[in-house]
C-alpha positions in Angstrom: 25.6 20.8 -64.2 22.8 22.0 -61.9 20.4 19.6 -59.8 16.7 19.9 -60.2 14.8 21.4 -57.1 12.7 18.7 -54.8 9.6 19.0 -55.2 7.5 20.7 -52.5 5.6 18.7 -50.2 2.4 17.9 -51.2 -1.1 19.1 -49.0 -1.5 15.0 -48.5 2.2 14.7 -47.3 1.5 17.5 -44.8 -2.0 16.0 -43.9 -0.4 12.8 -43.1 2.5 14.2 -41.0 0.2 16.3 -39.2 -2.0 13.3 -38.6 0.6 11.4 -37.0 2.3 14.1 -34.7 -1.3 14.3 -33.1 -1.4 10.5 -32.5 1.9 10.9 -31.2 0.8 13.8 -29.2 -2.4 12.0 -28.4 -0.6 8.8 -27.1 1.9 10.6 -24.8 -0.7 12.6 -23.2 -2.5 9.7 -22.3 0.1 7.7 -20.6 1.1 11.4 -18.6 -2.6 11.0 -17.9 -3.0 7.3 -16.6 0.6 7.9 -14.9 -0.5 10.6 -12.5 -4.3 9.1 -12.1 -2.1 5.6 -11.0 0.2 7.8 -8.8 -1.7 10.5 -6.8 -5.5 9.5 -7.7 -6.7 5.7 -7.7 -4.9 2.7 -8.8 -6.3 -0.8 -9.7 -5.3 -4.0 -7.4 -6.2 -7.6 -7.8 -6.6 -9.6 -4.6 -5.1 -12.5 -4.0 -5.4 -15.4 -1.0 -8.2 -15.5 1.4 -7.5 -13.1 4.2 -10.3 -10.6 3.6 -13.1 -13.0 3.2 -15.9 -12.7 2.9 -15.5 -8.8 2.6 -13.3 -9.6 -0.4 -13.1 -12.8 -2.1 -9.8 -14.2 -3.8 -9.2 -12.9 -7.6 -11.4 -9.9 -7.0 -10.5 -6.3 -8.1 -10.2 -3.7 -5.9 -10.2 0.2 -6.8 -7.6 2.1 -4.5 -8.3 5.4 -3.4 -5.0 7.5 -2.6 -6.1 10.9 -2.8 -8.2 11.6 0.1 -6.2 9.9 2.5 -3.8 13.0 2.0 -6.3 15.3 3.4 -8.1 12.7 5.6 -5.5 10.0 7.0 -6.7 6.6 7.9 -9.3 5.7 10.6 -10.3 2.6 12.2 -12.1 0.0 9.9 -10.6 1.9 6.9 -9.6 -1.3 4.2 -5.9 -0.3 2.8 -3.3 -1.6 1.0 0.3 -1.3 1.8 3.9 -2.5 1.3 4.2 -5.3 4.0 7.3 -4.9 6.3 10.7 -6.2 4.9 10.7 -9.3 7.7 7.7 -11.3 6.4 9.6 -14.1 4.7 6.9 -14.6 1.8 6.8 -11.3 0.2 10.1 -11.0 -1.7 8.6 -9.7 -4.4 7.2 -6.9 -2.3 3.9 -8.1 -3.4 1.3 -5.6 -1.5 -1.3 -6.9 1.3 -4.5 -5.6 2.1 -6.3 -5.8 5.4 -8.4 -3.5 7.9 -7.3 -1.3 9.9 -7.8 -1.8 13.7 -6.0 0.3 15.6 -4.3 3.8 15.0 -2.3 6.0 16.9 -2.6 6.4 20.5 -5.0 3.1 20.8 -3.8 -0.1 22.9 -5.3 -2.9 21.4 -5.7 -6.5 22.9 -6.7 -10.1 22.4 -9.2 -11.6 24.6 -10.9 -14.8 24.7 -10.9 -14.3 21.1 -12.2 -10.7 20.9 -10.5 -7.8 20.0 -10.7 -4.8 22.6 -9.6 -1.4 21.5 -8.8 0.9 24.6 -10.5 -1.6 26.9 -13.6 -1.9 24.5 -15.0 -4.8 22.9 -15.1 -4.3 18.7 -18.3 -5.1 17.3 -16.9 -6.7 13.9 -19.8 -8.1 11.7 -17.3 -8.1 9.0 -15.5 -11.2 10.6 -15.8 -14.3 8.4 -18.2 -16.7 9.9 -18.6 -20.7 10.0 -22.1 -21.6 10.5 -23.2 -17.9 11.9 -20.6 -17.6 13.9 -17.5 -15.5 13.6 -13.9 -17.1 13.8 -12.1 -16.1 17.2 -9.1 -13.6 17.0 -6.4 -15.9 18.2 -2.9 -14.2 19.2 0.2 -15.4 17.1 4.1 -15.7 18.2 2.7 -15.0 22.2 1.9 -11.6 21.4 -2.0 -10.5 22.8 -1.1 -6.4 23.2 0.0 -3.6 21.6 0.4 0.3 21.7 0.0 1.9 18.7 2.7 4.8 18.1 3.3 7.9 16.2 3.2 7.0 12.5 1.7 3.5 12.7 -1.5 1.6 12.1 -2.4 -2.0 13.5 -4.1 -4.3 10.8 -5.5 -8.0 10.6 -7.7 -9.8 7.9 -11.2 -10.1 8.2 -10.9 -13.8 8.1 -8.7 -13.7 10.9 -7.1 -17.6 10.8 -6.2 -17.0 7.0 -4.4 -13.8 7.9 -0.8 -12.9 8.0 -1.5 -9.6 9.9 0.2 -7.2 13.1 -0.4 -10.4 15.2 2.6 -11.8 13.2 4.7 -9.2 11.9 3.6 -6.2 14.0 2.7 -2.2 13.5 2.9 -1.1 10.3 4.3 2.4 9.4 1.3 4.7 7.8 3.9 5.7 5.3 4.0 1.9 4.0 0.4 2.7 2.9 -0.5 2.9 -0.9 -4.4 4.0 -0.3 -7.5 3.2 0.8 -9.7 0.5 -0.9 -12.9 1.8 -1.4 -14.5 0.4 -4.6 -15.3 -3.8 -5.4 -15.4 -3.4 -9.3 -14.5 -7.1 -10.6 -16.0 -9.5 -11.8 -18.9 -6.5 -12.5 -21.6 -8.7 -10.9 -19.9 -7.5 -7.6 -19.5 -3.8 -7.8 -20.3 -2.1 -4.7 -18.0 0.3 -2.4 -16.5 -1.6 0.0 -18.2 -1.2 3.7 -15.9 0.6 6.5 -16.7 -0.3 9.9 -16.9 3.3 12.0 -17.0 1.4 15.7 -19.8 3.5 17.3 -19.0 1.6 20.3 -15.5 2.9 21.0 -16.4 6.1 23.0 -16.1 9.2 20.4 -14.9 9.8 16.8 -12.3 7.6 15.4 -9.2 9.3 15.3 -7.3 9.2 11.7 -3.7 8.5 11.4 -1.5 11.2 9.3 -0.8 10.0 6.0 2.7 10.3 6.1 4.9 11.1 9.4 8.7 11.7 9.5 10.6 8.6 10.7 8.6 6.1 12.7 9.2 6.2 16.5 10.1 3.1 18.1 7.7 0.6 18.2 6.5 0.2 21.6 5.9 -3.5 21.4 8.6 -5.3 19.5 8.0 -6.8 16.1 7.7 -10.7 16.3 9.1 -12.9 13.6 7.0 -14.5 10.7 5.2 -18.1 11.3 7.1 -20.8 9.0 3.7 -21.0 7.0 2.2 -17.4 6.4 -1.3 -16.8 5.3 -1.1 -13.7 3.5 -3.7 -11.3 1.5 -1.6 -9.9 -1.5 -2.5 -7.5 -4.1 -1.3 -7.3 -7.3 -1.7 -4.4 -9.2 -3.1 -5.4 -13.0 
């Protein structure tokens, strides 16, 4: 007894199979492209809390440039997103912070009479949160008012100093912890704009840049201070 041969696939079945394979290939390529862009080019973040007011408002979305810092390191005035130090108690889930770079390698940063001095020159900070047209003062935290920034390190602060948990509390950060440079505020759409970078022309010469990565961070010139009991960070969340 013989079994009749199975019918050959019809052209319709072959076309359906071909369409299905094309859809799967397109989805896989899209996912790979999305991963490459997020990992190496640009990544969106939602800002939480208020330490960057009024430059960036709570719940706004920013796009973080992860590509150009590989060729041009971080400078004073850049707004960066970074993974905070492990000793910051309120970041157990390691949510990224967003702050402004105040000092880079080789800088000495001091707080005097509510002002920030870099290499003995008072910073002009038009981005600071102001009350009644007057910028709020920058006060020390945990008794520290002077830092020397070492190789592979940055000193960062929020623009809303009274609402910011930053280097005044947890000390200098490692450049290797930086995710990228925030450059575009894109949502809500009516707030779409390129984020301003302060160049600080009052400082002699161009702002030096910090390399994007370093070997092991050199020992801190100033020991890190323990975080306050009621910190006020600006966190970011990946959409």
